[in-house]
N, C-alpha and C positions, 0 to 999 in steps of 0.2 A: 118494453116492446112485447106485444102479444104474439102468441104462437102463430096465428094466422098472418100477421104482418111479417114475422120472421120468414115464414114459408114463401111469401111473395117475393121478398128481397132475395131469398136464396135462389128462387127461380131465375132471377135476373143474373145472378152471379154464375150460376151453373152454365149459362150460355157461353160466356167467355172461356170458361174452363174447358168446355168441349173443344173449343178451337185449338187449345194447346195440344190436345190429343192428336191432331193431324200434324204430324211432324215429318212426313216423308213425301217429297215431290211437290212442286208448285208452292203456292202460298200455304204455310202451315196452319193458318188460323181461319181464313175466310171460308164460310160455308154454313151449313145447317147442322145443328146438333140436337140430339134427342136423348132423353134419359129420365132419371128420377131424383128427387131430393126430398128432404124433410127434416124436422127437428129430431133431436135424439140421435140414436145410433143406426136407424133404419130409414133409408130414403123411400118414401111412399107415393109422392105426387109426381105425375108425369109432366114433363116440360119439353118445349121446343124453342130453340134460340137461333138467331141469325147473327153471325159475328164477322168482324172485319179486322184485319191486321195490316198495318202500313209498312211492314218489313223493317221498321226502325225501332221496334220494341213497344209501340203503342197499340193498345187494344181498345176497340170500341164495339158497341153492339146494341141490339134491341131484343126484347123478349116478346114472343108471340104466343097466342093460345090461352092467355089469361084474361079475365074481365078487364084488368087494368094493365096496360103494357109498362115495361120497365126499360131502363137504359143504364149503360155503364158510364158513370161519371168520370172515372179514372181507372185505367188499366195498363198493366205492363206484362210483358211476356219475354222470357229468355229462351230462345231456341236451343241454346247449348245445354242448359240444365233442365229445361221443361218447367221451370218455376213460373208460377202465375200469381199475380196479386191484383185484385179487382175491388173497386169501391162502387157500389150500386145504389140506385134509388129509383122509385117509381117515376115514370116520365112526367116532367113538369115540376118535380120536387127537387129543390136545390140541396136538400139536406141528405148527407150520406146515411143510408140506413143499414148497410151491411158491408162487411169486409170479408173478402174471400182469399184464402191462401191454400194452394195445393200443387199437385204435380200431375203430369200427363205421361202415360206410357202406352205406346202402340194404339193410338187413336181412342184411348179410353182415359178419361180424367176422373180422379177421385180426390176428395179433400174435405176441408172444414170451412164452414161459414159461421160468422159470429156477429152479434149485435145486441146491445142492451142486456149484457150478461147472459145471453142464451147462445147456444150453439146448435148447429145442424150439420148433416153430412150430405154428400151428393155423389152420384155416379152417372156420367154421361158419355155418349159415344158419338163420334162424328158420323153423319149419314153419308156413306160412301158407296152404298149398294148400287146406285145407278151408274156411278163412275166406274165401279169395279165391273159391273155387267157390260158396260160399253167397251172396256178394255179387253175383257175376255172375248166378247163378240168379235172385236177387231182381230184378236189373235186367231180365233177360230176361222174367220174369213180368210186370213192370210194363209193358214194351213190348208184350207180347202182349195184355194187358188193354186197353191204349189202342187198339191196332189193331182188336181184336174189337169194342170199343164203337163206334168210328167206322164200321166196316163195317156193324154192326148198324143204326146210325142211318140212313145213306144208303140202304142196301138196303131197310130198312123203308119209307122214303118211296117208293122206286121200285116196290116191290111193291103198295103201297096205291094209287099212281097208276095202275098197270096194271089194278087192279081197279075203280077209280072211273071211268075213261074208258069210255063205252059201246062196245059191239062195233062199231056202225056208224061210229064215229069213229076206228077204228084205221087207216083209210085216209086220214085227214086229214093234210095237210101245209100249213104256212104259205106255202110258196113251192115252185115246181116244182123248184128246185135242192137241196132238202133232203129228208131221209128222211121217210116217213110216220110217224105215231105208232107204228104196229106195227113198222116197221123199226127205229125207235129202241129200242124195248123189246128186240127181237131182237138188236140190236147189243150192248146191255148184257149180255144173256145170253151171247153169244159171248165177250165180254171176261171174264166170270166164269169160263167154261170154260177159257180160255187162261191167265189169270193164276193162278188157284188150282191148276191142274194143275202149273204151273211151281213154285209154292210147295210143292207136294207132292213135288217132286223129279223130275217127269216131263219128258222131253225132247220137247216138243210145239211145233208151229208154229201160227200164227194160222189160224183157220178161220172162215168166214162161214156155217157150216152152218145155224145157226138162222135167220139173216137171209135166206138163200136158200131156206129151206123155207116152210112155211105161215105167213102173218103174220096170221091171224085171231086174235081175242082168246082163244078157248078153247085153241088150240094154244100161243100165246105165254105165257099165264099159267102153263100147265103146264111149259113149257120153262124159264121164268124161275125157277119154284120149284125145279126139279131142279138148276139151276145154283147157285141160292142155297144149297140144302142142302149141296151139295158144298163150297162156299166156307166155310160155317159150320163144317164139320168140319175144314177146313184151318186156319182162324183159331184153332181151339182146340188145334192140335197142331204146327204148323210154326213154325220159327224163321227162315224165309226172309223177312226184313223187306222186301227190295226189291220183289218181285212183289206182296206183300200191300199195301204202301203205294201202289204204282202202281195197283192195282185200285181202291182207295178214291178216289184222285184221278180216275181215269177215270170211275167211277160218279158222282162228284160233279159232274164237268163235264157229263155228259149229263143228270143230274137237273136241272141248270140249264135245259137245253133243254126238258125235260118241263114245268117250271114255265111257260115261255113258251107251249108248246102248250096247256096247260090253261087259262091265262088267256085265250087267244084263243078257246077253246071255251066260255068262261064258267064254267069249273069252278074250285074252290078247291084249290090244291095241298095235299097232306097235311102239308107242313112249315109251313104258314101258321097 
């Protein structure tokens, strides 16, 4: 058997082997496999294969990407040990041209092919990039939805509280050592501006601009709404979990203060 013929048969065998590499979740074999193979000790020729596994130990498949496609005439796979044995031939040829024996570890298969007193090696990997990307995207979407929901909840309470507390009570403070209600609302607005800007990828430093500005109700309700709108936009587009999560924690902490202020003022907090 000539080297070129051996390479062709090896290509076919490599495809089933790739399937073995897929051993976690779902069908361990069915899928597309990409890698290299060749005679001697170094795989040099690129291959792409499509494989099917019937979940009963039988492997079948076809070889794509070569001038002449190939097929697995006989194949077995043991999910417990990862052992794979395949007999392959060019499509339409009933004579077995190559025998493959190898093992699969973590979606990568390596082994030896033999035929007509010649041997070759292979290394192939199951194509899982699209599946992995889809899984990661699904997880990212779930995280984003949870963060958006939690921010929406606590921010809704803060904004309702800012609206419920009368304008003449914005200067109220339970003790001389703590912020007034107005300063508390302003501090939350400042934190929104800082955390959500960071989540949007901006290199910003903390600023007390809102708290150091006017702390009357009309001014602060508007400032809080502006900061809230900016955050809502970021929670719908950013994947920077750190600052988004910190923002929720900080807002929740100070909403706890707001509850205390409102109870002492004889008002019912919006979360009650």
